[in-house]
N, C-alpha and C positions, 0 to 999 in steps of 0.2 A: 324412586316413586313415580316420577314423571314418565319413565319408560314403560312401567307397568300400566299406567293409565292409557298411554298411547296404544299399547298392545290390546287392551280391553276394547278400546274404540275401534281398532282395526278388525277385531274378531266380530264385534257387533255389526259393523258395516258390511262385512262379508256375509253374515247371516241374513241381513236385510236384503242385500243384492240377490242372494240365492232364492229367498222367498219371493222376491219381486220378479224373478225370471219367469217369462211367459213360456209355459210348456206347451208343445204343439203335437198334435196327432196328424199324421200324413194319410192321405187317401190312397197312396201307393201301397199295394198289397205286399207285405213283407214276405209272404210265402213264395213270391216270385224269385226271391233270393236264397231260398233254402233248398239246396240240391244235394244229391248223394255224391256226385263228382263235379268238380269245377275245372274250367279251362282258363287260360290267360285272357281269353276274350271276355269272360265273365267280369273279371276285375276291371277291365277297360270300360265295360258297360257301367259298372257301379261308380267309377270315378267320373264318368261322363254325366251321370245323374247328379253328382255333387256340383259339377261345373254348371249344370243347367238350373241349379238352385233347388233341387229336390232333396229335402232334408233326410228322406229315407235312405238316400245313397250312402250316408255315413254308417248306418246300421248294416246295410248290405255289404259294404266293404269290410266292416268289422266281423260279420259272420263268415265271410270268405276266408279271412286270415285266421279266425278262430278254428274253422274246420280244417285248415291247412296246418294247424299247430303252431302258428306264429302269433303267440299270445301278446307279445309286446306291441306288435303292429295292430292287432285287433283292439287292444285297450286304447291305443292312440286314436283310432277312428271312432270308437264308441265315445271317448271323451270329447272329441271334436263335435260329435252329434249332440252330446249333452250341452256343450257350450252354445249350440244353436237352439237348445230347448227341446230336443227330440225325446219324447216319452219312450219311444222304442229303444233308443240307445241306452237309457237307464235300465230297461228291462233286459236287454241283451247282455249288458255288462254284468248284471246280476247273475245271469245264466253262466257266463264265463267263469266268474268267481266261484259259483256253486259247483258246476259240473266238472270244470277242468282244473282250477287252481285250489279248490277246497278251502277258500277263505270265506267262511260263512258270514263273518261280521260285515265284510264289504258287500257280499251278496245281498244280505238283508237290507243294508243301507240303500242300495240302488233299487232293489225291488220295491221298497216302501215308497220311494219318490214316484215310481211308475204306477204302482197300485193306487196310491192316493190321487193320482191324476186320471184314474179310470182305466188302467191297463189290466184287463181281466186275467191274462196269463201270469203276469207278475204277482197278482193277488193270490192266484191259485198256487204258484210256487212257494209263496210265503206260507200258505196254509200247509203245504206238504212239509216244509221245513219244521214248522212248529209241531205238526202231527208226529213226525219222526222223533221229535224230542219230547213227546208225551205232554206237550203243553196244549191240552185240548181246547181250553177256552180261547186262547189266542188263535189256534188253528181254525176254530169255528168262525171267529170274527172275519178272518181273511178269506176263508172259503165262501162265506156269505157275500162278501164284497165282490168276489169273482162271479158268483152265481147271479148277482144282480146285473152283471154285464151280459148275461145270457149263457154263461158257461155251465152246462149241466154236469160236466165232469166233477165240478166242485161239490155239487149236490150229492153225487154218487160217493165222493170221498167222505162227506159228512155221514152218510149212511154206514160206510165201512168203519168210520171212527166210533160211531155208536155201538157197533158190534164189539169192537175192542173194549169198550167200557161196559159191556153187557147191558146196554140200554136197548133191549131188543124191540120193544114196542116202537120206540123212536126210529130205529133202523128200518123196520117194516114200513112205517108210514112214509119215511123218506124215499125208499125205493119205489113204493107205489106212486108217490108224487112224480118221480122221474118217468115212470112208465106212462102215467096219465098225461104227461107233457109230450107224448109220442116219441120217447126215446126208449127203444127196446132193451137197452142195457139195464134199465131199472128192473124190469121183469127178470132179466138174466141173473142179476145179483140176488134178487128175491128167491129165484129157483135154487141158486147155489146155496143160499143161506139155509133153506129148508132141507136141502140134500145133505149138507155137511155139518151144520151146527149141532153138536151133541146135546145141547140143552133144549133145543127146539126142533129136533129132526122130525121131518114128516115128508118122506120121499114122494108120496103121491101128490102132496101139495106142491112140492118142488117141481115135479113133472108138469103139473097144471100151469105153473108160471112159465116154464120153459116153452110149453106149447103156445102160450099167449105171445111170448116173445118171438117164436118161430113164425107165427101168423103175421107178425109185423115185418117179416122179411129178413130176420137176423140169423145168418147161417150158423153162428156159434151155438145157438140154442138147439138147433137140429142136431148138431154134433154132440152136445151135452146129453140129449135124449138117447142118442146112439150109445154113448158111454154107459148110461143107466142100464140099457138092455144088454150090453156086453158084460158089464162087471157085476151087476146086481141080479139080473134075471137069467144070465147065460143064454139068452135068446139071440143067437148070432145072425139069424136071418133078419130079425127086426132091427138089430144094430146096423146091419149093412144098409137096410132101407133108409134109416135116418141119417147115416153118414152120407149117403148119396144125395139126400135132400139138402144137407149142409153144403155139399159141393156145388149143387145147382144154384145155391145162393152165394156162390163165390167165396166160401170159407175153405181155404186150402188145407187146413188142419184135418178136415173130414176125410179126404182121400188118404192123407198120411196115416190117420188112425185106422182106416180100412186096410191099408198095407200092413200095419202092425198087428191087426187082428189075425190076418192070414199067416203072418210070419211067426208071431209069438204064441198064439193060442191054437190055431188050426194047423200049423206046421205045413202049410201049402205054399212053398216058396215061389213057385211059378206064378201063382195067383197074387202073392204079395208083390212081386216085381211088376206084375201087370198094373196093379193099382198105384204103386209108387211112380211108374212111368206115366200113368194118366195124370197124376198130380204134377209131375215135372212138366209134361207137355202143356197142361192147361194153365199152370201158374208160373212156370219157369222158376220153380222154387228150389233153392240150393239144398234145403233139408231133405227133400225127397230124392234128389240125386245122390246125396250122401247115404241115404237109407238103402238105395239100390246097391251102392258099393258095399255097404255093410253086409247085406244079404248074400252077395256073391262071395265076400271074404269069409264070413263066419259060418254061414249055413251051407254054401255050395262049394267052398274052397276053390273058386275060380278067380285067382288073384289078378289075372290080366284084365278080366272084365271089371273087377273091383277097382283096379287102378284107373281104368278108363272113366268110370263114373265118379270116382273121387276127384279126378282132375276137372270134370265138368262142375261138380259141386264147389270146388275151390274157386274156379273162375267166376262163380256166382256169389262168392263171398263167404263160403262155409269154412270156418276154422276147424270144425270137427272133421270134415273131409280131408283136409291137409294133414291133420294129426294122425288119422287112421292110415293115410298113405305112408306117412313117416313110419308108422308101426310095421307096415308090410315090409318096407325096405330094411328096417331095423332087425326084425325077428324072422321074417320069411326069406328075404333075399340076402340077409346078412351083409348089407351094404350100409355101414354106419354113416359114411360121408353123405350119401344121398338122404338117409333118414334124417340127419341133422338139418339138411337144407329144407326138408318138408316140415320138420318140427318148428323151425324158425319162421316159416311162412304162416304156420298155424298160430304161433305165439303172437305174431304181428296182428293177427285178426282177433286176438284176445282169448285164444283157447288155453285154459289153465292146465289141462292135461299135458299139452305140448310143453308148457313152461316147466312142469314138474319133470318131464322126461329129459329135457335139456339140462336141468339142474343135476339130475342123476348122472348124466353123461359128462358133467363138469364143464358145460358150455353155457355162456351167457346168451340170453335171447334178445338183449338190447341191440 
């Protein structure tokens, strides 16, 4: 009985200590530590931040190891940050458990500590978790908490959640509010709602909101208008005009759609390649390099040029390009060994088609 009493006292003391812990926000921008690729110099820099007493250093080191796939070391640094009271470390540990280890119970536990301490992104992630699990009231609570920190993404999510619940008036009001707060994505979602929602479809009203969004400088809305003219009106000249307007507002998908228009609809493959190249040159985009390769492979049967562009796409991170190159080696060149090499490269980049082809060949992609 005495041992049980001691245990209860210890647990109570632990809870009191945790609640008494002073949680801290750092002025050091965490985005400085979020990169596509890392070097050994980066981790040295993050460890130096820790030595200098910068609490954000623990989160930076944790993110470094998380992105490298060393989750034990990442957890170690995030926990050290938590011990120092770092709000960011709680939030990042939540992301690790959610996105990589799929332990949602631990993710929610860490997110809640960060969110209740004013971390907007953690609150948003909690909203997403509850939204995906159809717990709309709980999702709304956390999205609103995030929105109050200035995160308009959460307000957009509330609008999308209303659509799922068929609360259309609330969704419309929410998207309008986002637009009125000078965020063009509010009008984009409103335009898409009127374009696609079968219960409330009004294409002209949708275009009105897309134009409003475009006037705010959002290239995606120009591209959406281009799609309307291409798919609904079959007016390809107007479609091209709007796709180019989207490109001028730095939306890379516009030039890609222009290439697809010439490739799939107008069957002018030289023009398609011209626009894909413009997309690649302007945005250094792997998807457009892969599309050039695909046009050479499928439409023009020029496998050497296809190979060249697929390799460019792969170097820019396109799993699709590597998979398609594997296909050429597999079925055109009849070189299964080389095909497997490329399928494996594609699989490492997450291409599911390559994973299926490797399985068919009896080869593990791990």
